[in-house]
HTML snippet that shows the backbone in 3Dmol.js (N, CA, C, O; Angstrom):
<script src="https://3Dmol.org/build/3Dmol-min.js"></script>
<div id="view" style="width:600px;height:400px;position:relative"></div>
<script>
const pdb = `
ATOM      1  N   MET A   1      47.162 -20.258  75.120  1.00  0.00           N
ATOM      2  CA  MET A   1      48.024 -21.357  74.733  1.00  0.00           C
ATOM      3  C   MET A   1      47.492 -22.628  75.402  1.00  0.00           C
ATOM      4  O   MET A   1      47.188 -22.631  76.595  1.00  0.00           O
ATOM      5  N   SER A   2      47.385 -23.685  74.636  1.00  0.00           N
ATOM      6  CA  SER A   2      46.831 -24.927  75.170  1.00  0.00           C
ATOM      7  C   SER A   2      47.851 -25.642  76.064  1.00  0.00           C
ATOM      8  O   SER A   2      49.044 -25.341  76.051  1.00  0.00           O
ATOM      9  N   GLU A   3      47.340 -26.584  76.828  1.00  0.00           N
ATOM     10  CA  GLU A   3      48.222 -27.351  77.699  1.00  0.00           C
ATOM     11  C   GLU A   3      49.230 -28.155  76.879  1.00  0.00           C
ATOM     12  O   GLU A   3      50.388 -28.300  77.272  1.00  0.00           O
ATOM     13  N   ALA A   4      48.780 -28.672  75.743  1.00  0.00           N
ATOM     14  CA  ALA A   4      49.686 -29.410  74.865  1.00  0.00           C
ATOM     15  C   ALA A   4      50.815 -28.505  74.363  1.00  0.00           C
ATOM     16  O   ALA A   4      51.968 -28.928  74.283  1.00  0.00           O
ATOM     17  N   ASP A   5      50.480 -27.271  74.031  1.00  0.00           N
ATOM     18  CA  ASP A   5      51.500 -26.313  73.580  1.00  0.00           C
ATOM     19  C   ASP A   5      52.514 -26.032  74.689  1.00  0.00           C
ATOM     20  O   ASP A   5      53.716 -25.950  74.437  1.00  0.00           O
ATOM     21  N   LEU A   6      52.017 -25.886  75.911  1.00  0.00           N
ATOM     22  CA  LEU A   6      52.918 -25.645  77.041  1.00  0.00           C
ATOM     23  C   LEU A   6      53.849 -26.838  77.271  1.00  0.00           C
ATOM     24  O   LEU A   6      55.030 -26.660  77.569  1.00  0.00           O
ATOM     25  N   LEU A   7      53.318 -28.038  77.134  1.00  0.00           N
ATOM     26  CA  LEU A   7      54.150 -29.234  77.285  1.00  0.00           C
ATOM     27  C   LEU A   7      55.214 -29.296  76.192  1.00  0.00           C
ATOM     28  O   LEU A   7      56.360 -29.657  76.458  1.00  0.00           O
ATOM     29  N   ARG A   8      54.835 -28.944  74.970  1.00  0.00           N
ATOM     30  CA  ARG A   8      55.804 -28.945  73.863  1.00  0.00           C
ATOM     31  C   ARG A   8      56.883 -27.888  74.082  1.00  0.00           C
ATOM     32  O   ARG A   8      58.055 -28.112  73.782  1.00  0.00           O
ATOM     33  N   GLN A   9      56.479 -26.749  74.602  1.00  0.00           N
ATOM     34  CA  GLN A   9      57.438 -25.687  74.895  1.00  0.00           C
ATOM     35  C   GLN A   9      58.455 -26.168  75.936  1.00  0.00           C
ATOM     36  O   GLN A   9      59.654 -25.914  75.814  1.00  0.00           O
ATOM     37  N   ARG A  10      57.960 -26.859  76.948  1.00  0.00           N
ATOM     38  CA  ARG A  10      58.848 -27.408  77.981  1.00  0.00           C
ATOM     39  C   ARG A  10      59.790 -28.451  77.369  1.00  0.00           C
ATOM     40  O   ARG A  10      60.976 -28.487  77.695  1.00  0.00           O
ATOM     41  N   ALA A  11      59.264 -29.291  76.489  1.00  0.00           N
ATOM     42  CA  ALA A  11      60.089 -30.302  75.824  1.00  0.00           C
ATOM     43  C   ALA A  11      61.193 -29.642  74.997  1.00  0.00           C
ATOM     44  O   ALA A  11      62.334 -30.105  74.997  1.00  0.00           O
ATOM     45  N   GLU A  12      60.854 -28.568  74.300  1.00  0.00           N
ATOM     46  CA  GLU A  12      61.851 -27.854  73.495  1.00  0.00           C
ATOM     47  C   GLU A  12      62.952 -27.270  74.368  1.00  0.00           C
ATOM     48  O   GLU A  12      64.130 -27.316  74.011  1.00  0.00           O
ATOM     49  N   SER A  13      62.568 -26.730  75.497  1.00  0.00           N
ATOM     50  CA  SER A  13      63.547 -26.165  76.430  1.00  0.00           C
ATOM     51  C   SER A  13      64.479 -27.254  76.954  1.00  0.00           C
ATOM     52  O   SER A  13      65.694 -27.064  77.021  1.00  0.00           O
ATOM     53  N   LEU A  14      63.905 -28.390  77.322  1.00  0.00           N
ATOM     54  CA  LEU A  14      64.724 -29.499  77.814  1.00  0.00           C
ATOM     55  C   LEU A  14      65.639 -30.044  76.722  1.00  0.00           C
ATOM     56  O   LEU A  14      66.777 -30.429  76.991  1.00  0.00           O
ATOM     57  N   LEU A  15      65.143 -30.073  75.505  1.00  0.00           N
ATOM     58  CA  LEU A  15      65.966 -30.544  74.392  1.00  0.00           C
ATOM     59  C   LEU A  15      67.158 -29.615  74.176  1.00  0.00           C
ATOM     60  O   LEU A  15      68.273 -30.077  73.936  1.00  0.00           O
ATOM     61  N   ALA A  16      66.924 -28.314  74.261  1.00  0.00           N
ATOM     62  CA  ALA A  16      68.021 -27.355  74.127  1.00  0.00           C
ATOM     63  C   ALA A  16      69.049 -27.555  75.239  1.00  0.00           C
ATOM     64  O   ALA A  16      70.255 -27.478  75.003  1.00  0.00           O
ATOM     65  N   MET A  17      68.562 -27.809  76.447  1.00  0.00           N
ATOM     66  CA  MET A  17      69.474 -28.055  77.569  1.00  0.00           C
ATOM     67  C   MET A  17      70.254 -29.355  77.347  1.00  0.00           C
ATOM     68  O   MET A  17      71.435 -29.438  77.685  1.00  0.00           O
ATOM     69  N   ALA A  18      69.596 -30.360  76.784  1.00  0.00           N
ATOM     70  CA  ALA A  18      70.260 -31.646  76.513  1.00  0.00           C
ATOM     71  C   ALA A  18      71.369 -31.470  75.479  1.00  0.00           C
ATOM     72  O   ALA A  18      72.445 -32.051  75.619  1.00  0.00           O
ATOM     73  N   ILE A  19      71.117 -30.687  74.462  1.00  0.00           N
ATOM     74  CA  ILE A  19      72.125 -30.437  73.428  1.00  0.00           C
ATOM     75  C   ILE A  19      73.330 -29.722  74.038  1.00  0.00           C
ATOM     76  O   ILE A  19      74.479 -30.065  73.759  1.00  0.00           O
ATOM     77  N   LYS A  20      73.049 -28.736  74.863  1.00  0.00           N
ATOM     78  CA  LYS A  20      74.133 -27.986  75.506  1.00  0.00           C
ATOM     79  C   LYS A  20      74.945 -28.906  76.424  1.00  0.00           C
ATOM     80  O   LYS A  20      76.175 -28.850  76.437  1.00  0.00           O
ATOM     81  N   ALA A  21      74.247 -29.752  77.193  1.00  0.00           N
ATOM     82  CA  ALA A  21      74.942 -30.686  78.091  1.00  0.00           C
ATOM     83  C   ALA A  21      75.826 -31.649  77.297  1.00  0.00           C
ATOM     84  O   ALA A  21      76.952 -31.943  77.699  1.00  0.00           O
ATOM     85  N   ARG A  22      75.314 -32.132  76.178  1.00  0.00           N
ATOM     86  CA  ARG A  22      76.098 -33.063  75.348  1.00  0.00           C
ATOM     87  C   ARG A  22      77.338 -32.372  74.792  1.00  0.00           C
ATOM     88  O   ARG A  22      78.419 -32.959  74.750  1.00  0.00           O
ATOM     89  N   GLU A  23      77.175 -31.110  74.361  1.00  0.00           N
ATOM     90  CA  GLU A  23      78.313 -30.347  73.843  1.00  0.00           C
ATOM     91  C   GLU A  23      79.391 -30.158  74.910  1.00  0.00           C
ATOM     92  O   GLU A  23      80.575 -30.047  74.592  1.00  0.00           O
ATOM     93  N   GLN A  24      78.975 -30.122  76.168  1.00  0.00           N
ATOM     94  CA  GLN A  24      79.915 -29.937  77.275  1.00  0.00           C
ATOM     95  C   GLN A  24      80.423 -31.271  77.822  1.00  0.00           C
ATOM     96  O   GLN A  24      81.133 -31.311  78.827  1.00  0.00           O
ATOM     97  N   GLY A  25      80.052 -32.360  77.149  1.00  0.00           N
ATOM     98  CA  GLY A  25      80.533 -33.675  77.558  1.00  0.00           C
ATOM     99  C   GLY A  25      79.770 -34.291  78.720  1.00  0.00           C
ATOM    100  O   GLY A  25      80.199 -35.304  79.273  1.00  0.00           O
ATOM    101  N   GLN A  26      78.664 -33.705  79.092  1.00  0.00           N
ATOM    102  CA  GLN A  26      77.852 -34.240  80.188  1.00  0.00           C
ATOM    103  C   GLN A  26      76.790 -35.187  79.606  1.00  0.00           C
ATOM    104  O   GLN A  26      75.603 -34.867  79.549  1.00  0.00           O
ATOM    105  N   PHE A  27      77.258 -36.348  79.183  1.00  0.00           N
ATOM    106  CA  PHE A  27      76.403 -37.263  78.436  1.00  0.00           C
ATOM    107  C   PHE A  27      75.274 -37.860  79.271  1.00  0.00           C
ATOM    108  O   PHE A  27      74.166 -38.048  78.770  1.00  0.00           O
ATOM    109  N   SER A  28      75.543 -38.154  80.527  1.00  0.00           N
ATOM    110  CA  SER A  28      74.507 -38.707  81.390  1.00  0.00           C
ATOM    111  C   SER A  28      73.382 -37.694  81.607  1.00  0.00           C
ATOM    112  O   SER A  28      72.203 -38.035  81.524  1.00  0.00           O
ATOM    113  N   SER A  29      73.758 -36.459  81.882  1.00  0.00           N
ATOM    114  CA  SER A  29      72.756 -35.397  82.056  1.00  0.00           C
ATOM    115  C   SER A  29      71.983 -35.172  80.770  1.00  0.00           C
ATOM    116  O   SER A  29      70.767 -34.982  80.794  1.00  0.00           O
ATOM    117  N   ALA A  30      72.684 -35.194  79.655  1.00  0.00           N
ATOM    118  CA  ALA A  30      72.032 -34.992  78.357  1.00  0.00           C
ATOM    119  C   ALA A  30      71.006 -36.086  78.099  1.00  0.00           C
ATOM    120  O   ALA A  30      69.902 -35.810  77.628  1.00  0.00           O
ATOM    121  N   ASP A  31      71.371 -37.328  78.407  1.00  0.00           N
ATOM    122  CA  ASP A  31      70.437 -38.435  78.205  1.00  0.00           C
ATOM    123  C   ASP A  31      69.202 -38.305  79.090  1.00  0.00           C
ATOM    124  O   ASP A  31      68.087 -38.590  78.654  1.00  0.00           O
ATOM    125  N   SER A  32      69.401 -37.876  80.329  1.00  0.00           N
ATOM    126  CA  SER A  32      68.271 -37.684  81.246  1.00  0.00           C
ATOM    127  C   SER A  32      67.348 -36.567  80.753  1.00  0.00           C
ATOM    128  O   SER A  32      66.124 -36.702  80.773  1.00  0.00           O
ATOM    129  N   LEU A  33      67.952 -35.470  80.313  1.00  0.00           N
ATOM    130  CA  LEU A  33      67.159 -34.352  79.797  1.00  0.00           C
ATOM    131  C   LEU A  33      66.403 -34.740  78.524  1.00  0.00           C
ATOM    132  O   LEU A  33      65.255 -34.344  78.323  1.00  0.00           O
ATOM    133  N   LEU A  34      67.057 -35.510  77.685  1.00  0.00           N
ATOM    134  CA  LEU A  34      66.420 -35.965  76.456  1.00  0.00           C
ATOM    135  C   LEU A  34      65.232 -36.873  76.770  1.00  0.00           C
ATOM    136  O   LEU A  34      64.184 -36.757  76.134  1.00  0.00           O
ATOM    137  N   ALA A  35      65.380 -37.763  77.727  1.00  0.00           N
ATOM    138  CA  ALA A  35      64.282 -38.655  78.122  1.00  0.00           C
ATOM    139  C   ALA A  35      63.107 -37.852  78.674  1.00  0.00           C
ATOM    140  O   ALA A  35      61.950 -38.147  78.376  1.00  0.00           O
ATOM    141  N   GLU A  36      63.412 -36.839  79.478  1.00  0.00           N
ATOM    142  CA  GLU A  36      62.354 -36.003  80.041  1.00  0.00           C
ATOM    143  C   GLU A  36      61.655 -35.201  78.937  1.00  0.00           C
ATOM    144  O   GLU A  36      60.434 -35.045  78.960  1.00  0.00           O
ATOM    145  N   ALA A  37      62.423 -34.700  77.983  1.00  0.00           N
ATOM    146  CA  ALA A  37      61.837 -33.970  76.855  1.00  0.00           C
ATOM    147  C   ALA A  37      60.903 -34.881  76.058  1.00  0.00           C
ATOM    148  O   ALA A  37      59.819 -34.463  75.651  1.00  0.00           O
ATOM    149  N   ALA A  38      61.324 -36.116  75.838  1.00  0.00           N
ATOM    150  CA  ALA A  38      60.489 -37.067  75.106  1.00  0.00           C
ATOM    151  C   ALA A  38      59.193 -37.335  75.862  1.00  0.00           C
ATOM    152  O   ALA A  38      58.134 -37.470  75.248  1.00  0.00           O
ATOM    153  N   GLN A  39      59.267 -37.413  77.172  1.00  0.00           N
ATOM    154  CA  GLN A  39      58.078 -37.654  77.986  1.00  0.00           C
ATOM    155  C   GLN A  39      57.080 -36.488  77.842  1.00  0.00           C
ATOM    156  O   GLN A  39      55.882 -36.712  77.666  1.00  0.00           O
ATOM    157  N   PHE A  40      57.573 -35.265  77.916  1.00  0.00           N
ATOM    158  CA  PHE A  40      56.699 -34.104  77.746  1.00  0.00           C
ATOM    159  C   PHE A  40      56.071 -34.086  76.354  1.00  0.00           C
ATOM    160  O   PHE A  40      54.889 -33.775  76.202  1.00  0.00           O
ATOM    161  N   SER A  41      56.861 -34.418  75.352  1.00  0.00           N
ATOM    162  CA  SER A  41      56.351 -34.449  73.988  1.00  0.00           C
ATOM    163  C   SER A  41      55.272 -35.519  73.831  1.00  0.00           C
ATOM    164  O   SER A  41      54.249 -35.284  73.188  1.00  0.00           O
ATOM    165  N   ASN A  42      55.500 -36.690  74.416  1.00  0.00           N
ATOM    166  CA  ASN A  42      54.502 -37.762  74.352  1.00  0.00           C
ATOM    167  C   ASN A  42      53.212 -37.375  75.071  1.00  0.00           C
ATOM    168  O   ASN A  42      52.120 -37.702  74.607  1.00  0.00           O
ATOM    169  N   GLU A  43      53.333 -36.687  76.191  1.00  0.00           N
ATOM    170  CA  GLU A  43      52.153 -36.228  76.924  1.00  0.00           C
ATOM    171  C   GLU A  43      51.358 -35.213  76.096  1.00  0.00           C
ATOM    172  O   GLU A  43      50.127 -35.226  76.101  1.00  0.00           O
ATOM    173  N   ALA A  44      52.063 -34.350  75.397  1.00  0.00           N
ATOM    174  CA  ALA A  44      51.397 -33.368  74.533  1.00  0.00           C
ATOM    175  C   ALA A  44      50.640 -34.082  73.414  1.00  0.00           C
ATOM    176  O   ALA A  44      49.501 -33.731  73.108  1.00  0.00           O
ATOM    177  N   ASP A  45      51.271 -35.076  72.810  1.00  0.00           N
ATOM    178  CA  ASP A  45      50.609 -35.856  71.754  1.00  0.00           C
ATOM    179  C   ASP A  45      49.357 -36.538  72.288  1.00  0.00           C
ATOM    180  O   ASP A  45      48.312 -36.521  71.638  1.00  0.00           O
ATOM    181  N   ALA A  46      49.461 -37.138  73.470  1.00  0.00           N
ATOM    182  CA  ALA A  46      48.322 -37.838  74.072  1.00  0.00           C
ATOM    183  C   ALA A  46      47.170 -36.869  74.354  1.00  0.00           C
ATOM    184  O   ALA A  46      46.005 -37.203  74.139  1.00  0.00           O
ATOM    185  N   LEU A  47      47.500 -35.677  74.831  1.00  0.00           N
ATOM    186  CA  LEU A  47      46.456 -34.679  75.084  1.00  0.00           C
ATOM    187  C   LEU A  47      45.744 -34.279  73.793  1.00  0.00           C
ATOM    188  O   LEU A  47      44.521 -34.139  73.773  1.00  0.00           O
ATOM    189  N   GLU A  48      46.500 -34.099  72.730  1.00  0.00           N
ATOM    190  CA  GLU A  48      45.891 -33.715  71.456  1.00  0.00           C
ATOM    191  C   GLU A  48      45.019 -34.818  70.895  1.00  0.00           C
ATOM    192  O   GLU A  48      43.961 -34.540  70.330  1.00  0.00           O
ATOM    193  N   VAL A  49      45.441 -36.069  71.038  1.00  0.00           N
ATOM    194  CA  VAL A  49      44.627 -37.197  70.582  1.00  0.00           C
ATOM    195  C   VAL A  49      43.333 -37.268  71.387  1.00  0.00           C
ATOM    196  O   VAL A  49      42.256 -37.452  70.821  1.00  0.00           O
ATOM    197  N   ALA A  50      43.438 -37.122  72.702  1.00  0.00           N
ATOM    198  CA  ALA A  50      42.255 -37.159  73.561  1.00  0.00           C
ATOM    199  C   ALA A  50      41.305 -36.015  73.205  1.00  0.00           C
ATOM    200  O   ALA A  50      40.091 -36.216  73.172  1.00  0.00           O
ATOM    201  N   GLN A  51      41.830 -34.832  72.943  1.00  0.00           N
ATOM    202  CA  GLN A  51      40.989 -33.690  72.585  1.00  0.00           C
ATOM    203  C   GLN A  51      40.306 -33.926  71.246  1.00  0.00           C
ATOM    204  O   GLN A  51      39.130 -33.600  71.088  1.00  0.00           O
ATOM    205  N   ALA A  52      41.024 -34.484  70.285  1.00  0.00           N
ATOM    206  CA  ALA A  52      40.436 -34.761  68.973  1.00  0.00           C
ATOM    207  C   ALA A  52      39.313 -35.783  69.098  1.00  0.00           C
ATOM    208  O   ALA A  52      38.270 -35.639  68.460  1.00  0.00           O
ATOM    209  N   ARG A  53      39.517 -36.816  69.915  1.00  0.00           N
ATOM    210  CA  ARG A  53      38.464 -37.819  70.128  1.00  0.00           C
ATOM    211  C   ARG A  53      37.250 -37.190  70.784  1.00  0.00           C
ATOM    212  O   ARG A  53      36.114 -37.467  70.399  1.00  0.00           O
ATOM    213  N   SER A  54      37.486 -36.355  71.761  1.00  0.00           N
ATOM    214  CA  SER A  54      36.390 -35.681  72.468  1.00  0.00           C
ATOM    215  C   SER A  54      35.609 -34.783  71.510  1.00  0.00           C
ATOM    216  O   SER A  54      34.378 -34.768  71.529  1.00  0.00           O
ATOM    217  N   ASP A  55      36.320 -34.044  70.683  1.00  0.00           N
ATOM    218  CA  ASP A  55      35.666 -33.170  69.701  1.00  0.00           C
ATOM    219  C   ASP A  55      34.842 -33.991  68.718  1.00  0.00           C
ATOM    220  O   ASP A  55      33.716 -33.620  68.388  1.00  0.00           O
ATOM    221  N   ARG A  56      35.399 -35.104  68.248  1.00  0.00           N
ATOM    222  CA  ARG A  56      34.712 -35.962  67.286  1.00  0.00           C
ATOM    223  C   ARG A  56      33.460 -36.568  67.914  1.00  0.00           C
ATOM    224  O   ARG A  56      32.413 -36.624  67.268  1.00  0.00           O
ATOM    225  N   GLN A  57      33.551 -37.024  69.173  1.00  0.00           N
ATOM    226  CA  GLN A  57      32.396 -37.606  69.850  1.00  0.00           C
ATOM    227  C   GLN A  57      31.318 -36.560  70.052  1.00  0.00           C
ATOM    228  O   GLN A  57      30.133 -36.845  69.879  1.00  0.00           O
ATOM    229  N   SER A  58      31.715 -35.363  70.413  1.00  0.00           N
ATOM    230  CA  SER A  58      30.748 -34.282  70.599  1.00  0.00           C
ATOM    231  C   SER A  58      30.039 -33.974  69.291  1.00  0.00           C
ATOM    232  O   SER A  58      28.829 -33.750  69.270  1.00  0.00           O
ATOM    233  N   GLN A  59      30.783 -33.964  68.220  1.00  0.00           N
ATOM    234  CA  GLN A  59      30.207 -33.696  66.908  1.00  0.00           C
ATOM    235  C   GLN A  59      29.238 -34.806  66.514  1.00  0.00           C
ATOM    236  O   GLN A  59      28.175 -34.528  65.958  1.00  0.00           O
ATOM    237  N   GLU A  60      29.593 -36.068  66.795  1.00  0.00           N
ATOM    238  CA  GLU A  60      28.730 -37.197  66.454  1.00  0.00           C
ATOM    239  C   GLU A  60      27.443 -37.170  67.260  1.00  0.00           C
ATOM    240  O   GLU A  60      26.394 -37.581  66.763  1.00  0.00           O
ATOM    241  N   ILE A  61      27.505 -36.692  68.494  1.00  0.00           N
ATOM    242  CA  ILE A  61      26.317 -36.610  69.335  1.00  0.00           C
ATOM    243  C   ILE A  61      25.332 -35.593  68.759  1.00  0.00           C
ATOM    244  O   ILE A  61      24.126 -35.838  68.744  1.00  0.00           O
ATOM    245  N   HIS A  62      25.835 -34.468  68.290  1.00  0.00           N
ATOM    246  CA  HIS A  62      24.977 -33.401  67.786  1.00  0.00           C
ATOM    247  C   HIS A  62      24.565 -33.617  66.337  1.00  0.00           C
ATOM    248  O   HIS A  62      23.542 -33.082  65.908  1.00  0.00           O
ATOM    249  N   GLU A  63      25.318 -34.370  65.587  1.00  0.00           N
ATOM    250  CA  GLU A  63      25.039 -34.566  64.167  1.00  0.00           C
ATOM    251  C   GLU A  63      23.709 -35.289  63.926  1.00  0.00           C
ATOM    252  O   GLU A  63      22.958 -34.838  63.062  1.00  0.00           O
ATOM    253  N   PRO A  64      23.363 -36.379  64.625  1.00  0.00           N
ATOM    254  CA  PRO A  64      22.077 -37.039  64.366  1.00  0.00           C
ATOM    255  C   PRO A  64      20.886 -36.104  64.594  1.00  0.00           C
ATOM    256  O   PRO A  64      19.897 -36.172  63.864  1.00  0.00           O
ATOM    257  N   ALA A  65      20.975 -35.249  65.585  1.00  0.00           N
ATOM    258  CA  ALA A  65      19.889 -34.312  65.847  1.00  0.00           C
ATOM    259  C   ALA A  65      19.704 -33.356  64.668  1.00  0.00           C
ATOM    260  O   ALA A  65      18.575 -32.990  64.340  1.00  0.00           O
ATOM    261  N   ARG A  66      20.774 -32.960  64.047  1.00  0.00           N
ATOM    262  CA  ARG A  66      20.678 -32.071  62.891  1.00  0.00           C
ATOM    263  C   ARG A  66      20.037 -32.779  61.707  1.00  0.00           C
ATOM    264  O   ARG A  66      19.252 -32.181  60.970  1.00  0.00           O
ATOM    265  N   ARG A  67      20.371 -34.055  61.523  1.00  0.00           N
ATOM    266  CA  ARG A  67      19.831 -34.803  60.389  1.00  0.00           C
ATOM    267  C   ARG A  67      18.336 -35.063  60.545  1.00  0.00           C
ATOM    268  O   ARG A  67      17.630 -35.202  59.546  1.00  0.00           O
ATOM    269  N   GLN A  68      17.843 -35.131  61.778  1.00  0.00           N
ATOM    270  CA  GLN A  68      16.447 -35.447  62.014  1.00  0.00           C
ATOM    271  C   GLN A  68      15.535 -34.240  61.860  1.00  0.00           C
ATOM    272  O   GLN A  68      14.317 -34.398  61.773  1.00  0.00           O
ATOM    273  N   ARG A  69      16.089 -33.063  61.826  1.00  0.00           N
ATOM    274  CA  ARG A  69      15.283 -31.858  61.663  1.00  0.00           C
ATOM    275  C   ARG A  69      14.690 -31.837  60.262  1.00  0.00           C
ATOM    276  O   ARG A  69      15.370 -32.173  59.293  1.00  0.00           O
ATOM    277  N   PRO A  70      13.440 -31.447  60.152  1.00  0.00           N
ATOM    278  CA  PRO A  70      12.841 -31.372  58.807  1.00  0.00           C
ATOM    279  C   PRO A  70      13.500 -30.262  57.988  1.00  0.00           C
ATOM    280  O   PRO A  70      13.955 -29.252  58.525  1.00  0.00           O
ATOM    281  N   ASP A  71      13.536 -30.480  56.676  1.00  0.00           N
ATOM    282  CA  ASP A  71      14.130 -29.485  55.800  1.00  0.00           C
ATOM    283  C   ASP A  71      13.303 -28.202  55.792  1.00  0.00           C
ATOM    284  O   ASP A  71      13.851 -27.101  55.747  1.00  0.00           O
ATOM    285  N   ASN A  72      11.990 -28.354  55.836  1.00  0.00           N
ATOM    286  CA  ASN A  72      11.110 -27.199  55.806  1.00  0.00           C
ATOM    287  C   ASN A  72      10.339 -27.161  57.119  1.00  0.00           C
ATOM    288  O   ASN A  72       9.458 -27.993  57.334  1.00  0.00           O
ATOM    289  N   PRO A  73      10.647 -26.226  57.993  1.00  0.00           N
ATOM    290  CA  PRO A  73       9.989 -26.201  59.287  1.00  0.00           C
ATOM    291  C   PRO A  73       8.550 -25.681  59.257  1.00  0.00           C
ATOM    292  O   PRO A  73       7.869 -25.688  60.282  1.00  0.00           O
ATOM    293  N   GLU A  74       8.079 -25.226  58.079  1.00  0.00           N
ATOM    294  CA  GLU A  74       6.705 -24.753  57.966  1.00  0.00           C
ATOM    295  C   GLU A  74       5.729 -25.900  58.156  1.00  0.00           C
ATOM    296  O   GLU A  74       6.044 -27.054  57.866  1.00  0.00           O
ATOM    297  N   LYS A  75       4.562 -25.577  58.636  1.00  0.00           N
ATOM    298  CA  LYS A  75       3.545 -26.590  58.904  1.00  0.00           C
ATOM    299  C   LYS A  75       3.051 -27.156  57.574  1.00  0.00           C
ATOM    300  O   LYS A  75       2.675 -26.411  56.670  1.00  0.00           O
ATOM    301  N   LYS A  76       3.058 -28.492  57.470  1.00  0.00           N
ATOM    302  CA  LYS A  76       2.586 -29.149  56.261  1.00  0.00           C
ATOM    303  C   LYS A  76       1.148 -29.575  56.466  1.00  0.00           C
ATOM    304  O   LYS A  76       0.771 -30.013  57.552  1.00  0.00           O
ATOM    305  N   GLU A  77       0.336 -29.445  55.410  1.00  0.00           N
ATOM    306  CA  GLU A  77      -1.077 -29.831  55.509  1.00  0.00           C
ATOM    307  C   GLU A  77      -1.372 -31.034  54.683  1.00  0.00           C
ATOM    308  O   GLU A  77      -2.513 -31.495  54.650  1.00  0.00           O
TER     309      GLU A  77
END
`;
const viewer = $3Dmol.createViewer("view");
viewer.addModel(pdb, "pdb");
viewer.setStyle({}, {cartoon: {color: "spectrum"}});
viewer.zoomTo();
viewer.render();
</script>
């Protein structure tokens, strides 16, 4: 499981706790839990964006080398 997935799981747990707190009339606690859940969710999004950029950059680095390879590696005379 990725770190982003773990952060989302934590956000879901906090959201469930926030809903329960709100149902019990603990509005201040619910708001705090909701804010914390949003923070975890935002961190997960940021990690996924950073990973996608890293993957794309890695692919771009290797792609020019592939294009420069000759189509036919046999010796031409």
